[in-house]
C-alpha positions in Angstrom: 37.4 101.8 6.8 36.4 101.6 10.5 32.8 101.8 9.9 32.9 99.3 7.3 34.7 97.0 9.7 32.1 97.6 12.6 29.1 96.9 10.0 30.7 93.5 9.2 31.4 92.7 12.7 27.9 93.4 13.5 26.6 91.3 10.5 28.7 88.4 11.8 27.1 88.6 15.3 23.6 88.7 14.5 24.2 86.0 11.6 25.3 83.7 14.6 22.1 84.1 16.9 19.6 81.5 16.5 16.7 83.9 16.0 15.3 85.9 13.1 16.6 89.5 13.2 15.5 92.4 10.9 15.1 96.0 10.8 12.9 98.0 8.4 12.9 101.6 7.6 9.9 103.8 8.0 8.7 103.0 4.5 8.9 99.2 5.1 12.2 98.7 3.2 14.7 96.2 5.0 17.8 98.0 6.2 19.5 94.8 7.4 18.7 91.1 8.6 20.6 88.1 9.7 21.4 85.0 7.9 18.4 83.1 9.6 15.9 85.5 8.6 17.1 85.7 5.0 16.7 81.9 4.9 13.3 82.2 6.0 12.7 84.6 3.4 14.1 82.2 0.7 17.1 84.3 0.0 20.9 83.2 0.1 22.2 86.2 1.7 21.1 88.8 4.0 22.3 91.6 1.6 19.5 90.5 -0.9 16.9 91.7 1.5 18.1 95.3 1.6 15.8 97.8 -0.1 13.0 95.3 -0.4 9.5 95.3 1.3 7.4 92.7 2.8 5.2 92.8 -0.5 8.2 91.1 -2.1 8.4 88.3 0.7 6.6 85.1 1.1 4.4 86.2 3.9 3.5 89.6 2.0 2.4 92.8 3.6 0.7 90.7 6.5 2.6 93.1 9.2 2.6 96.5 7.5 -0.6 98.0 9.4 0.7 96.5 12.8 4.3 98.3 11.8 2.8 101.6 11.0 0.9 101.8 14.3 3.8 100.9 16.4 5.9 103.7 14.7 3.0 106.1 15.3 2.4 105.1 18.8 6.2 104.8 19.8 5.6 101.8 22.0 7.5 98.4 21.4 5.6 95.1 20.8 7.1 92.7 23.3 6.5 88.8 23.4 3.9 88.4 20.6 3.2 85.1 19.8 1.9 83.8 16.5 0.9 80.5 15.3 2.3 80.3 11.6 1.1 78.1 8.9 3.5 77.2 5.9 1.8 74.7 3.7 0.9 71.7 5.8 3.3 72.4 8.7 2.7 74.9 11.6 4.8 76.6 14.0 4.7 78.8 16.9 6.7 82.2 16.7 7.6 84.8 19.6 8.1 88.4 18.2 9.6 91.6 19.7 9.3 94.8 17.6 10.8 98.0 18.6 10.1 101.3 16.8 13.4 103.7 16.3 13.4 107.5 16.0 15.8 110.1 14.9 16.9 113.1 17.1 13.7 115.1 16.1 11.6 111.9 17.4 10.7 111.2 13.7 10.1 107.4 13.0 13.5 106.2 11.3 13.0 102.4 11.5 11.4 99.1 13.2 13.8 96.7 14.7 12.3 93.0 14.9 13.4 89.7 16.5 11.6 86.5 15.9 12.2 83.4 17.6 10.7 79.7 17.3 9.0 78.7 20.4 7.6 75.3 19.4 9.4 73.6 22.0 8.4 76.1 24.6 4.7 75.9 23.6 5.2 72.0 23.8 6.4 72.4 27.2 3.6 74.9 28.2 0.9 72.6 26.7 2.2 69.7 28.7 2.5 71.9 31.8 -1.1 73.1 31.1 -2.3 69.6 30.8 -0.4 68.3 33.8 -2.1 71.4 35.7 -5.6 70.4 34.4 -5.1 66.9 35.2 -3.9 67.8 38.6 -6.9 70.1 39.0 -9.3 67.6 38.1 -8.0 64.7 40.1 -7.9 67.3 43.2 -11.6 68.1 42.3 -12.7 64.6 42.0 -11.5 63.9 45.6 -14.5 64.0 47.7 -12.4 64.9 50.8 -12.3 68.7 51.6 -8.6 70.1 50.6 -7.2 73.4 51.3 -3.7 74.7 51.5 -3.3 78.1 53.6 -0.2 80.0 54.6 0.6 80.7 58.2 -1.4 83.9 58.4 -4.5 81.7 57.3 -4.7 83.0 53.8 -5.9 80.5 51.3 -3.4 79.4 48.7 -5.3 76.6 46.9 -8.2 74.5 47.6 -10.4 71.7 45.8 -14.0 71.8 44.4 -15.3 69.8 47.5 -14.1 72.3 50.0 -15.8 75.3 47.9 -19.0 73.4 47.8 -18.7 72.9 51.5 -18.2 76.5 52.2 -20.5 77.7 49.4 -17.8 79.8 47.7 -16.4 80.3 44.2 -12.5 80.0 43.6 -12.1 83.8 43.4 -13.8 84.4 46.7 -11.7 81.9 48.4 -8.2 81.8 46.9 -6.2 84.7 48.6 -8.8 85.3 51.4 -8.9 83.9 55.0 -11.4 81.2 54.7 -11.7 79.3 57.9 -14.6 77.0 58.8 -16.2 78.1 62.1 -15.4 75.5 64.8 -16.2 75.7 68.5 -12.6 74.9 69.2 -9.3 75.7 67.4 -8.1 73.2 65.0 -4.9 71.5 66.1 -2.1 70.0 64.1 -2.7 66.1 63.5 -5.8 64.4 63.4 -9.1 65.2 65.1 -12.9 64.8 64.6 -15.3 68.1 64.5 -18.7 68.9 63.8 -19.0 71.6 61.2 -21.9 73.4 59.4 -21.9 73.3 55.6 -23.0 76.1 53.4 -26.6 74.6 53.7 -26.5 75.0 57.4 -26.3 70.9 57.9 -24.2 69.7 60.7 -21.5 67.5 59.2 -19.0 65.2 61.1 -15.7 65.6 59.6 -12.3 63.6 60.2 -9.7 66.6 59.8 -6.1 65.9 59.4 -3.7 69.1 59.3 0.0 69.0 58.4 3.0 71.3 57.5 4.0 71.4 53.9 7.7 72.3 53.3 9.0 74.0 50.1 11.8 72.9 48.2 14.4 74.3 50.6 12.7 72.5 53.5 11.1 75.8 54.7 7.4 75.7 55.8 5.2 76.7 52.9 2.0 76.3 54.7 -0.5 74.2 56.2 -2.2 71.4 54.3 -5.7 70.3 55.7 -7.5 67.4 54.7 -11.4 66.9 55.8 -13.1 63.6 55.4 -17.0 63.6 55.7 -17.8 60.8 57.9 -21.4 61.8 58.7 -22.6 58.8 57.1 -20.3 56.3 59.0 -21.4 58.1 62.3 -24.8 57.7 61.0 -24.5 54.1 60.4 -22.6 53.6 63.7 -25.4 55.4 65.6 -28.1 53.4 63.7 -26.2 50.1 64.4 -25.6 51.1 67.9 -29.4 52.0 68.2 -30.1 48.4 66.7 -27.7 46.6 69.1 -28.9 48.5 72.1 -32.4 49.4 71.6 -35.7 47.4 70.8 -36.9 48.1 67.0 -40.5 48.0 68.1 -40.7 50.0 71.4 -37.5 51.9 71.5 -36.4 50.6 74.8 -33.3 49.4 75.8 -32.7 45.7 74.9 -31.7 43.3 77.8 -27.9 43.0 77.2 -27.7 47.0 77.1 -30.0 46.9 80.2 -27.6 45.0 82.2 -24.6 46.6 81.2 -25.7 49.9 81.9 -26.7 48.7 85.4 -23.2 47.5 86.2 -22.1 51.2 86.3 -24.7 52.1 88.7 -22.6 51.2 91.9 -24.0 49.8 95.1 -27.2 52.2 95.5 -30.3 50.3 96.6 -32.7 49.5 93.8 -35.7 47.5 93.0 -36.0 45.4 89.8 -39.6 44.9 88.5 -40.2 42.2 85.8 -43.7 42.8 84.2 -45.3 39.9 82.2 -48.3 40.6 80.0 -50.9 37.8 80.0 -52.7 36.2 77.3 -50.6 38.2 74.8 -50.5 35.2 72.5 -54.2 35.1 72.3 -54.2 38.7 71.4 -51.7 38.1 68.7 -53.8 35.0 67.4 -57.1 37.1 67.7 -56.1 40.4 66.3 -52.9 39.7 64.3 -49.3 40.6 64.7 -49.8 44.1 63.6 -52.4 45.0 66.5 -50.2 43.2 68.8 -47.3 45.1 67.9 -49.0 48.3 68.3 -50.2 47.4 71.7 -46.7 46.4 72.7 -45.7 50.0 71.5 -48.6 51.5 73.6 -47.4 49.4 76.8 -43.9 50.7 76.4 -45.0 54.4 75.8 -47.0 53.9 79.2 -44.0 52.6 81.0 -42.0 55.4 79.8 -44.2 57.9 81.1 -44.8 56.1 84.4 -41.2 55.4 85.2 -39.4 57.7 87.5 -36.4 59.6 86.7 -33.1 57.6 87.1 -34.8 54.3 86.4 -34.0 51.9 83.5 -36.4 50.4 81.4 -36.0 47.3 79.0 -37.9 44.8 76.8 -36.8 41.6 78.1 -38.7 39.4 75.5 -41.7 39.3 73.5 -44.3 40.4 76.1 -42.0 41.0 79.3 -40.3 44.2 80.5 -37.8 45.2 83.3 -37.9 48.3 85.2 -35.0 49.1 87.7 -35.9 51.5 89.9 -34.2 53.7 92.6 -35.3 54.4 96.1 -38.9 55.9 95.7 -40.3 58.3 98.1 -43.5 56.1 98.8 -43.6 52.6 99.4 -42.8 50.2 96.7 -45.8 48.0 97.2 -48.1 51.1 96.8 -46.1 52.2 93.5 -46.3 48.8 92.3 -50.1 48.3 92.6 -50.3 52.0 91.0 -48.2 50.7 88.2 -50.3 47.6 87.7 -53.5 49.4 87.6 -52.2 51.9 85.1 -51.0 49.1 82.8 -54.4 47.2 83.1 -56.1 50.4 82.0 -57.7 49.4 78.5 -55.9 50.4 75.5 -57.2 51.6 72.3 -55.5 50.0 69.5 -57.2 50.9 66.1 -60.7 50.0 66.6 -59.9 47.5 69.4 -60.3 48.3 73.1 -58.1 45.8 74.8 -57.5 45.1 78.4 -54.6 43.0 79.4 -53.8 41.7 82.7 -50.5 42.3 84.2 -48.0 40.3 86.7 -45.1 41.8 88.4 -42.2 39.9 90.2 -40.3 42.1 92.3 -36.5 41.8 94.0 -34.6 44.1 96.0 -30.8 44.7 96.2 -28.0 46.7 94.7 -28.6 48.5 91.4 -25.2 47.0 89.9 -26.4 43.3 90.5 -29.4 43.8 88.1 -28.6 40.5 86.5 -29.1 38.6 89.7 -32.2 40.6 90.6 -33.6 39.8 87.3 -33.4 36.1 88.1 -35.1 36.6 91.4 -37.7 38.9 89.8 -38.5 36.1 87.6 -38.7 33.6 90.1 -41.3 35.8 92.0 -43.1 36.4 88.8 -43.4 32.6 88.3 -44.6 32.1 91.9 -47.1 35.1 91.5 -48.6 33.8 88.3 -49.1 30.2 90.1 -50.8 31.8 92.9 -52.7 34.3 90.5 -51.0 37.1 92.7 -50.6 40.3 90.4 -47.4 41.8 92.5 -45.0 39.3 94.0 -41.9 40.0 95.9 -38.9 37.7 95.9 -38.1 36.1 99.4 -34.8 34.2 100.5 -36.9 31.0 100.7 -37.5 31.5 97.0 -33.9 32.2 96.4 -33.0 29.1 97.9 -35.6 27.2 95.4 -34.0 29.0 92.5 -30.4 28.1 93.3 -31.6 24.4 93.6 -33.2 24.5 90.3 -30.3 26.0 88.8 -27.9 23.4 90.3 -30.5 20.6 89.0 -30.4 22.0 85.7 -26.8 22.1 85.5 -26.3 18.5 86.8 -29.3 17.0 84.6 -27.4 16.4 81.3 -24.6 14.4 82.8 -27.1 12.6 85.2 -29.0 11.6 82.3 -26.0 10.6 80.0 -24.7 8.4 82.9 -27.9 6.8 83.7 -28.0 8.1 87.5 -31.8 8.6 86.9 -33.4 5.2 87.9 -36.9 3.6 87.1 -39.2 2.6 89.7 -42.5 0.4 89.0 -45.9 0.9 90.4 -48.4 -2.1 90.0 -51.6 -1.9 88.0 -54.2 -4.4 89.5 -57.0 -6.1 87.3 -60.3 -5.6 89.2 -61.9 -8.8 87.9 -59.4 -11.1 89.4 -57.4 -8.9 91.9 -54.4 -10.1 90.3 -51.2 -8.1 88.6 -52.1 -6.9 85.3 -49.0 -4.6 84.7 -46.8 -2.0 86.0 -46.3 1.7 85.3 -42.6 2.9 84.9 -41.8 6.0 86.9 -38.5 8.0 86.9 -36.7 8.9 90.0 -33.5 10.7 90.5 -31.5 9.9 93.8 -29.5 13.0 94.1 -26.3 12.8 96.3 -26.8 16.1 97.9 -30.7 16.6 97.7 -31.5 13.0 98.2 -34.7 11.8 95.8 -35.6 14.3 93.4 -39.4 14.3 92.4 -40.2 13.9 88.5 -42.4 17.1 89.1 -39.2 19.0 89.6 -37.0 17.6 86.9 -39.4 16.7 84.2 -40.1 20.1 83.2 -36.5 21.0 83.3 -35.6 18.3 81.1 -38.2 19.6 78.8 -36.9 23.1 79.0 -33.4 22.1 78.4 -34.2 20.0 75.4 -33.4 16.8 77.4 -36.7 15.0 77.3 -35.7 13.2 74.2 -32.8 11.6 76.0 -34.4 11.0 79.2 -37.3 9.3 77.3 -35.0 6.9 75.5 -33.1 6.2 78.8 -36.5 5.1 80.5 -37.7 3.2 77.4 -34.3 1.0 77.2 -34.5 0.4 80.9 -38.1 -0.5 80.9 -38.0 -2.8 78.0 -34.7 -4.5 79.2 -36.7 -5.0 82.6 -39.9 -6.2 81.1 -38.1 -8.8 78.9 -36.6 -10.2 82.1 -39.9 -10.5 83.9 -41.9 -11.9 80.7 -40.2 -15.1 81.4 -42.4 -15.6 84.6 -45.4 -13.3 83.4 -45.6 -13.4 79.6 -48.8 -11.1 79.9 -47.5 -8.5 81.8 -47.9 -4.9 80.4 -45.4 -2.1 81.0 -46.9 1.5 81.0 -44.4 4.2 80.0 -45.1 8.0 80.1 -44.4 10.0 77.0 -43.7 13.8 77.0 -45.8 15.9 74.6 -42.3 17.2 73.3 -41.3 13.4 72.3 -44.4 13.4 70.2 -43.0 16.2 67.9 -40.0 14.1 66.9 -40.5 12.3 63.7 -38.4 9.5 64.8 -40.4 8.4 67.9 -42.1 5.6 66.2 -39.1 4.1 64.8 -37.2 4.4 67.9 -39.8 2.6 70.2 -40.2 -0.2 67.7 -36.3 -0.8 67.5 -36.2 -1.0 71.2 -39.0 -3.6 71.7 -37.3 -5.5 68.6 -34.0 -5.4 70.5 -35.5 -7.1 73.7 -37.8 -9.5 71.9 -41.2 -7.8 73.0 -44.4 -7.3 71.3 -45.9 -3.8 70.6 -49.0 -4.7 72.8 -46.9 -5.2 75.8 -46.2 -1.5 76.0 -49.0 1.0 76.8 -47.8 4.3 76.2 -49.2 7.0 78.3 -50.1 10.4 76.7 -51.7 13.6 78.3 -55.1 15.1 77.0 -53.1 18.0 75.6 -51.3 15.9 73.2 -54.5 15.1 71.5 -55.5 18.6 71.3 -52.5 20.0 69.3 -52.8 20.2 65.7 -49.1 19.8 64.7 -48.6 17.4 61.7 -45.8 15.5 63.5 -48.0 14.6 66.4 -50.9 13.3 64.3 -48.4 11.6 62.3 -46.8 9.8 65.4 -50.1 8.9 66.8 -51.4 7.2 63.8 -47.8 5.1 63.3 -47.9 4.1 67.0 -51.4 2.6 66.7 -50.8 1.2 63.4 -47.8 -0.5 64.8 -49.8 -2.3 67.4 -48.9 -0.3 70.5 -51.7 0.6 72.9 -52.3 4.3 73.9 -53.5 5.4 77.2 -54.9 8.9 78.2 -53.0 9.7 81.5 -54.9 12.0 84.2 -58.1 12.0 82.3 -60.6 14.7 83.3 -58.0 17.1 84.3 -57.6 18.7 81.0 -59.9 19.5 78.1 -60.0 16.3 75.8 -62.9 16.1 73.3 -64.3 12.7 73.7 -64.7 12.7 69.9 -60.8 11.9 69.7 -61.4 8.6 71.6 -62.8 6.6 68.9 -60.8 8.2 66.1 -57.5 7.5 67.8 -58.5 4.0 68.9 -57.5 4.8 72.6 -57.1 1.5 74.6 -57.1 3.1 78.1 -58.3 6.0 79.9 -56.5 6.8 83.5 -59.0 8.3 85.6 -57.1 11.3 87.6 -56.6 10.6 91.3 -59.0 13.8 92.1 -61.8 11.6 90.9 -61.0 8.6 92.7 -60.5 10.6 96.3 -63.9 12.3 95.6 -65.8 9.2 95.2 -67.1 9.0 99.0 -67.8 12.6 99.7 -69.1 14.0 96.2 -72.2 12.9 94.4 -71.3 14.9 91.5 -68.2 12.8 91.2 -69.6 9.4 91.7 -71.9 10.2 88.6 -69.1 11.5 86.4 -67.0 8.4 87.0 -69.8 6.0 86.6 -70.9 8.0 83.1 -67.1 7.9 81.9 -66.8 4.1 82.7 -70.0 3.3 80.9 -69.2 5.5 77.9 -65.6 4.1 77.5 -66.8 0.4 77.6 -69.5 1.6 75.0 -66.1 2.7 73.1 -64.2 -0.5 73.7 -61.9 1.4 76.1 -60.8 0.1 79.3 -60.6 2.3 82.5 -57.7 2.5 85.0 -58.6 4.4 88.3 -55.3 6.2 89.7 -54.9 7.2 93.4 -56.7 4.2 95.0 -55.9 4.3 98.7 -58.8 2.6 100.5 -60.7 -0.5 100.4 -64.0 1.5 100.0 -62.7 3.2 96.9 -61.7 -0.2 95.7 -64.9 -1.9 96.3 -66.7 1.1 94.7 -64.7 1.0 91.3 -64.9 -2.5 91.1 -68.9 -2.5 91.5 -69.1 0.4 88.9 -67.1 -1.9 86.3 -63.7 -0.1 86.5 -61.1 -2.4 84.9 -57.9 -1.7 86.8 -56.8 0.0 89.7 -53.4 1.9 90.7 -52.6 3.3 94.0 -51.1 3.1 97.5 -53.6 0.7 98.7 -51.5 -1.8 96.7 -48.3 -0.5 96.8 -46.0 2.8 96.3 -43.6 2.7 93.1 -41.0 0.1 94.0 -37.5 -0.6 92.6 -37.3 -3.5 90.3 -35.8 -5.8 92.8 -38.5 -5.3 95.4 -41.3 -5.1 92.7 -40.0 -8.7 91.4 -40.0 -10.1 94.9 -43.3 -8.7 95.9 -45.1 -10.0 92.8 -43.1 -13.1 92.2 -41.5 -12.1 89.2 -38.1 -14.1 89.9 -37.5 -17.1 87.6 -37.1 -20.3 89.3 -33.6 -21.6 89.2 
């Protein structure tokens, strides 16, 4: 009674368990099972299983061989997982089998438990997919990632870190793998230079942070390394391009001046070197040869420059050298430098020698910008005097400051019409009467007094103001001529035009609009141009010359004989007047060659229908000779200096009667 009760209770217990429970004897016959197992076998009650074998079950003797092996070996089979198929459905099972023995250690039975683990398998699959996704994401990150404990043992890392170190995961995980650094890595962010597995130096931006576990305790240290080698290389290239000349490798002027500001108050000398005729070399041999020549000049300068000096390329063919104090006199060193630089260069198959002019300025190293302007002034003076090495002096400094002040004030002076017009008479030789006047520009400056056009006209051209100045003088002259023509309707006004004005395509329309506004005819203006304008091949100059002649304006060649004008231009351009330079006029009394040239030019011009005006007539003897030689008009101090319009009108009776 007691034994039966125990068995009934045991059956109730195992029937309540949500797993398959069974027990087979050594021959494979079922001794007992729970209700879940019986239903799996297609039976109504567990008692129906007793005495049956697997051969009578839906799954057959599939496990018989395994059961016999377990009974023979005496070892349990735990956590066996099987993927079972039943029709079209499948499921995962986890099986535990334990062999049982009697007191004589003979196989007695095999106890088994089978659990459905589909949900667990789904979770495991999801977890594995998440792990795989995390691993792929981690390995897809190009930054170096590693997690290590506080003893430096690697807990995890990504593929980028393994590739950088040249290791496999098995060689790295669980080991101390620390990249070799010259200094110890600190927490937070820093930049380090490391060697990768291939021996290449790499710039890494490294961030190290503590990683806590779920309870907030320190789990380890996460290190992120971003390879910024490309960024640093690009930055270095940009800095190189910003600070260094791409052709010569020398400092650019801006960086040269910036560096010099940090050199303090030590004494220094700045040399500005200019290569002469470089444009001709460029035109003759081509830009490739010219560039290679510049590179050779730069290398020679680098070789000759003493230690602690600064060298830069200022412009296309200009170089600057900031020198510390030298053990030998600077004049000797500069001459040696100039001679070395003038030693011929071998560029491909060409042997090229190029003259060098040097401007020198002394001062403090940190004042290189001021020294450069001084050296530039000295260089300009040296080129004018054909002196290869020229030292800046205080007198030149005063001229430079004056030039800077004039340049700063010139735009406003033009805009506010502070520049005035004066008029020098042109006398006809056949009747000794007034033929016309040449308009000349003057600048009565409140500080410097009357500034010569030789000083401010080049500045106006350099600053791009010559067009505005020319328009101001044109308007002033035409307005004055319109008032005078009431008394002298045949009076002609000569106006000088800059070569730069001839590059303006609007030149002819502007002049024509001005004379129309003042009621003048084109023949009343004689437009004076230099010989150099005729020799230029620019399309806009050719077009402007043709347009002016077609419109009826008279052209005069100013300072004829001082340039390189080809006489073939004269008939083609229908030049109306040649103005003989004053150097010819002054040489008439003393130089037989000059008298012969002047007589020939007058005869040739008359053959071409061109009038001659002689400039610089200062004596009665010159006047008489020119008149006898057939010169048409005279101009010079013998008749009058340039006069303000009021005085000119008074002297030549151009004031209308009331």
